[in-house]
C-alpha positions as CSV (number, residue, x, y, z in Angstrom):
1,M,30.9,32.3,-21.1
2,F,30.6,32.9,-16.9
3,D,27.5,30.6,-17.1
4,K,29.1,28.3,-19.2
5,L,31.9,27.9,-16.6
6,I,29.7,27.0,-14.1
7,N,27.8,24.4,-15.9
8,K,30.9,22.8,-16.8
9,F,32.3,22.2,-13.3
10,K,28.7,21.9,-11.5
11,K,28.0,18.2,-10.4
12,P,24.7,17.3,-12.0
13,E,21.7,16.1,-10.3
14,V,21.6,12.9,-8.7
15,K,17.5,11.4,-9.0
16,P,16.8,9.2,-5.9
17,Q,16.6,5.7,-7.0
18,T,12.6,4.9,-6.9
19,P,11.1,1.4,-5.5
20,E,11.4,-1.5,-8.2
21,I,11.0,-5.0,-7.8
22,M,9.4,-7.8,-10.4
23,G,9.9,-5.5,-13.2
24,L,7.2,-3.2,-11.3
25,R,8.4,0.8,-11.0
26,I,6.9,4.1,-12.0
27,G,5.8,4.3,-15.6
28,A,5.7,0.3,-16.1
29,S,2.5,-1.3,-16.1
30,F,0.8,-4.5,-15.1
31,E,-1.9,-6.6,-16.3
32,I,-4.7,-9.2,-13.8
33,D,-5.7,-12.1,-15.5
34,P,-9.5,-11.1,-15.4
35,L,-10.3,-14.3,-14.4
36,A,-8.8,-14.2,-10.6
37,I,-10.8,-11.3,-9.4
38,R,-13.9,-11.7,-11.7
39,L,-14.8,-15.2,-11.0
40,V,-15.5,-13.7,-6.9
41,L,-16.3,-10.1,-7.9
42,D,-19.8,-10.0,-6.5
43,Q,-18.9,-11.1,-3.3
44,L,-15.9,-8.2,-3.2
45,A,-16.0,-4.8,-1.3
46,I,-15.5,-3.1,-5.0
47,D,-17.8,-3.2,-8.0
48,S,-15.2,-3.2,-10.7
49,F,-11.6,-2.9,-11.7
50,E,-9.3,-2.6,-14.6
51,P,-7.3,-5.5,-15.9
52,T,-4.3,-3.1,-17.3
53,Q,-3.0,-0.6,-14.8
54,I,-0.1,2.1,-15.2
55,I,2.0,2.6,-12.0
56,K,2.0,6.2,-11.4
57,A,4.0,6.4,-8.2
58,A,5.7,3.6,-5.8
59,G,6.1,3.3,-2.1
60,V,8.5,1.3,0.2
61,V,8.5,0.2,3.7
62,D,11.7,-1.2,5.5
63,M,11.2,-3.4,8.3
64,D,13.9,-4.7,9.1
65,G,14.4,-7.5,6.9
66,T,11.2,-7.6,5.5
67,W,10.0,-4.8,2.2
68,V,6.9,-3.5,1.7
69,Y,6.5,-2.6,-2.1
70,R,3.6,-0.6,-3.0
71,F,2.8,0.3,-6.5
72,Y,0.0,3.0,-6.7
73,T,-1.8,3.2,-10.2
74,D,-4.2,4.8,-12.2
75,D,-7.1,2.6,-11.1
76,D,-7.4,3.9,-7.5
77,A,-5.6,1.0,-6.6
78,W,-2.2,-0.6,-5.6
79,L,-0.4,-3.4,-5.9
80,Q,1.6,-4.7,-2.5
81,V,4.5,-6.9,-3.3
82,V,6.1,-8.5,0.0
83,A,9.8,-9.6,0.1
84,E,11.7,-11.1,3.0
85,G,15.2,-11.8,3.3
86,G,16.4,-9.4,0.7
87,Q,15.3,-7.3,-2.0
88,R,15.4,-9.0,-5.0
89,D,12.8,-10.9,-7.3
90,E,13.0,-14.2,-5.7
91,C,12.6,-13.3,-2.1
92,V,8.9,-12.2,-2.7
93,V,6.5,-14.0,-0.4
94,D,2.8,-12.2,-1.0
95,V,1.5,-10.4,-3.9
96,K,-1.7,-9.1,-3.2
97,L,-3.8,-5.8,-5.4
98,F,-5.9,-3.5,-3.4
99,H,-8.0,-0.6,-4.3
100,F,-8.7,2.1,-1.9
101,Y,-12.3,1.8,-0.3
102,D,-12.5,5.2,2.0
103,T,-10.3,7.6,3.2
104,R,-11.7,9.6,6.7
105,D,-10.1,12.4,8.2
106,V,-9.5,12.2,11.9
107,S,-9.9,15.7,13.8
108,G,-8.4,16.4,17.0
109,Q,-5.7,14.3,19.2
110,S,-8.9,12.3,21.8
111,A,-10.1,10.7,18.2
112,W,-6.3,10.1,17.1
113,D,-5.5,8.3,20.2
114,S,-9.1,6.6,20.5
115,L,-8.4,5.2,16.9
116,L,-5.0,3.8,17.7
117,Q,-5.7,2.8,21.3
118,R,-9.3,1.4,20.8
119,E,-10.4,0.9,17.1
120,I,-8.1,0.0,14.6
121,G,-6.9,-3.4,16.4
122,T,-9.8,-5.3,17.4
123,A,-10.5,-8.6,17.0
124,S,-13.4,-7.9,13.7
125,Y,-14.4,-5.1,11.9
126,S,-17.0,-4.8,10.1
127,L,-17.2,-2.7,6.7
128,D,-20.4,-2.4,4.6
129,G,-22.4,-5.3,6.2
130,R,-19.0,-7.7,5.8
131,T,-17.2,-8.7,8.6
132,Y,-13.4,-9.2,8.4
133,E,-11.4,-11.1,11.3
134,R,-7.7,-9.9,12.3
135,V,-5.0,-12.2,10.7
136,W,-2.1,-10.5,13.2
137,T,-2.5,-12.1,16.6
138,A,-1.8,-10.6,20.0
139,A,-2.1,-12.2,23.4
140,G,-4.8,-10.2,24.7
141,D,-8.2,-9.0,22.7
142,Y,-7.1,-6.2,20.8
143,H,-3.8,-5.8,18.9
144,N,-1.8,-2.6,18.7
145,P,-1.5,-1.2,15.1
146,V,1.9,-2.1,13.0
147,H,3.9,1.3,12.7
148,M,5.1,1.2,9.2
149,E,7.4,4.6,7.7
150,E,6.7,4.8,4.1
151,T,8.7,6.8,1.8
152,T,6.7,7.4,-1.5
153,Y,8.0,8.4,-4.7
154,D,6.1,10.2,-7.7
155,E,6.7,10.5,-11.5
156,D,8.9,13.6,-11.1
157,G,11.1,12.0,-8.8
158,N,9.8,13.9,-5.4
159,H,9.2,11.9,-2.7
160,S,7.7,12.0,0.7
161,S,7.5,10.1,4.3
162,T,4.4,9.2,5.9
163,D,4.0,7.2,9.7
164,Q,1.6,4.6,9.3
165,F,0.1,2.8,12.1
166,T,-1.6,-0.3,10.2
167,M,-4.0,-3.6,11.0
168,L,-4.9,-6.6,8.5
169,F,-8.3,-8.5,8.2
170,E,-9.5,-10.9,6.1
171,R,-12.6,-12.9,5.2
172,P,-13.3,-16.1,3.1
173,L,-14.5,-16.4,-0.2
174,S,-16.5,-18.9,-2.3
175,D,-13.5,-20.2,-3.6
176,Q,-11.3,-20.5,-0.8
177,R,-9.2,-17.3,-1.1
178,T,-9.8,-14.3,1.1
179,E,-10.7,-10.8,0.7
180,S,-8.6,-8.7,2.6
181,L,-9.3,-5.6,4.5
182,F,-6.0,-3.4,5.4
183,L,-6.8,-0.4,7.8
184,S,-3.9,2.5,8.2
185,A,-4.0,5.4,10.4
186,E,-1.9,8.3,8.5
187,E,0.2,11.0,10.1
188,K,2.2,13.2,7.7
189,L,4.2,16.4,8.6
190,E,2.7,19.2,5.9
191,T,4.7,21.5,5.0
192,G,3.1,24.3,6.8
193,G,4.1,22.2,10.1
194,Y,1.3,20.8,11.1
195,L,0.0,17.3,11.1
196,S,-2.5,15.7,9.1
197,R,-4.1,12.5,10.3
198,C,-6.5,10.1,8.3
199,L,-7.9,6.7,8.2
200,V,-7.4,5.3,4.8
201,L,-9.0,1.7,4.4
202,S,-8.4,-0.3,1.5
203,T,-9.8,-4.0,0.4
204,G,-7.9,-6.1,-1.7
205,I,-6.9,-10.2,-2.9
206,S,-4.2,-12.2,-3.2
207,L,-2.5,-12.9,-6.9
208,S,-0.2,-15.9,-7.9
209,P,2.7,-15.3,-10.4
210,S,0.3,-16.9,-13.1
211,Q,-2.5,-14.2,-12.1
212,I,-0.4,-10.9,-13.2
213,T,2.1,-10.1,-16.4
214,I,4.1,-7.2,-16.0
215,H,5.1,-4.6,-18.7
216,G,8.1,-2.7,-18.4
């Protein structure tokens, strides 16, 4: 009886609102036109991809008027959607499908400092015999990495924040498109009170609205 009275006046738990745009959200799926990637697949860093992917987690970065949405899938991939001037569908200016290429642990402060100050922002970056040119311009030869703080949500509504120090590179493909290389030096405060650090490398390709179908 007493427990019932407590539950009656107890406020319901409010789950945090997870990132959503263009119908993309946790639990939804999307389908890529196979020709969008297969025509250039032999030129890409990835060996294969799944046309239909299910979103298992979602993240968002607020960059003062620009929002970067990331939808993580069951194919070891993530769909990035960039919106400028608002968070509505009509504000979307870029959509890219990335696949994780590698994750490298960063041990020690000196290795972390070297990564941020001398490695991640060079004018070009080589990966598996491919050379990518830096997209973001700088006054000098080196570009300091761009800081992003991503809040990421999983299927249970749990969320965490990660500091990311990022750089974007590209190289041309035969069909006038480009393959992107996204470097993210990531730093996260773990529950044990220590910082975990790693370098995440992802390669991707831009998609047009006609090349992606979103299923709710």
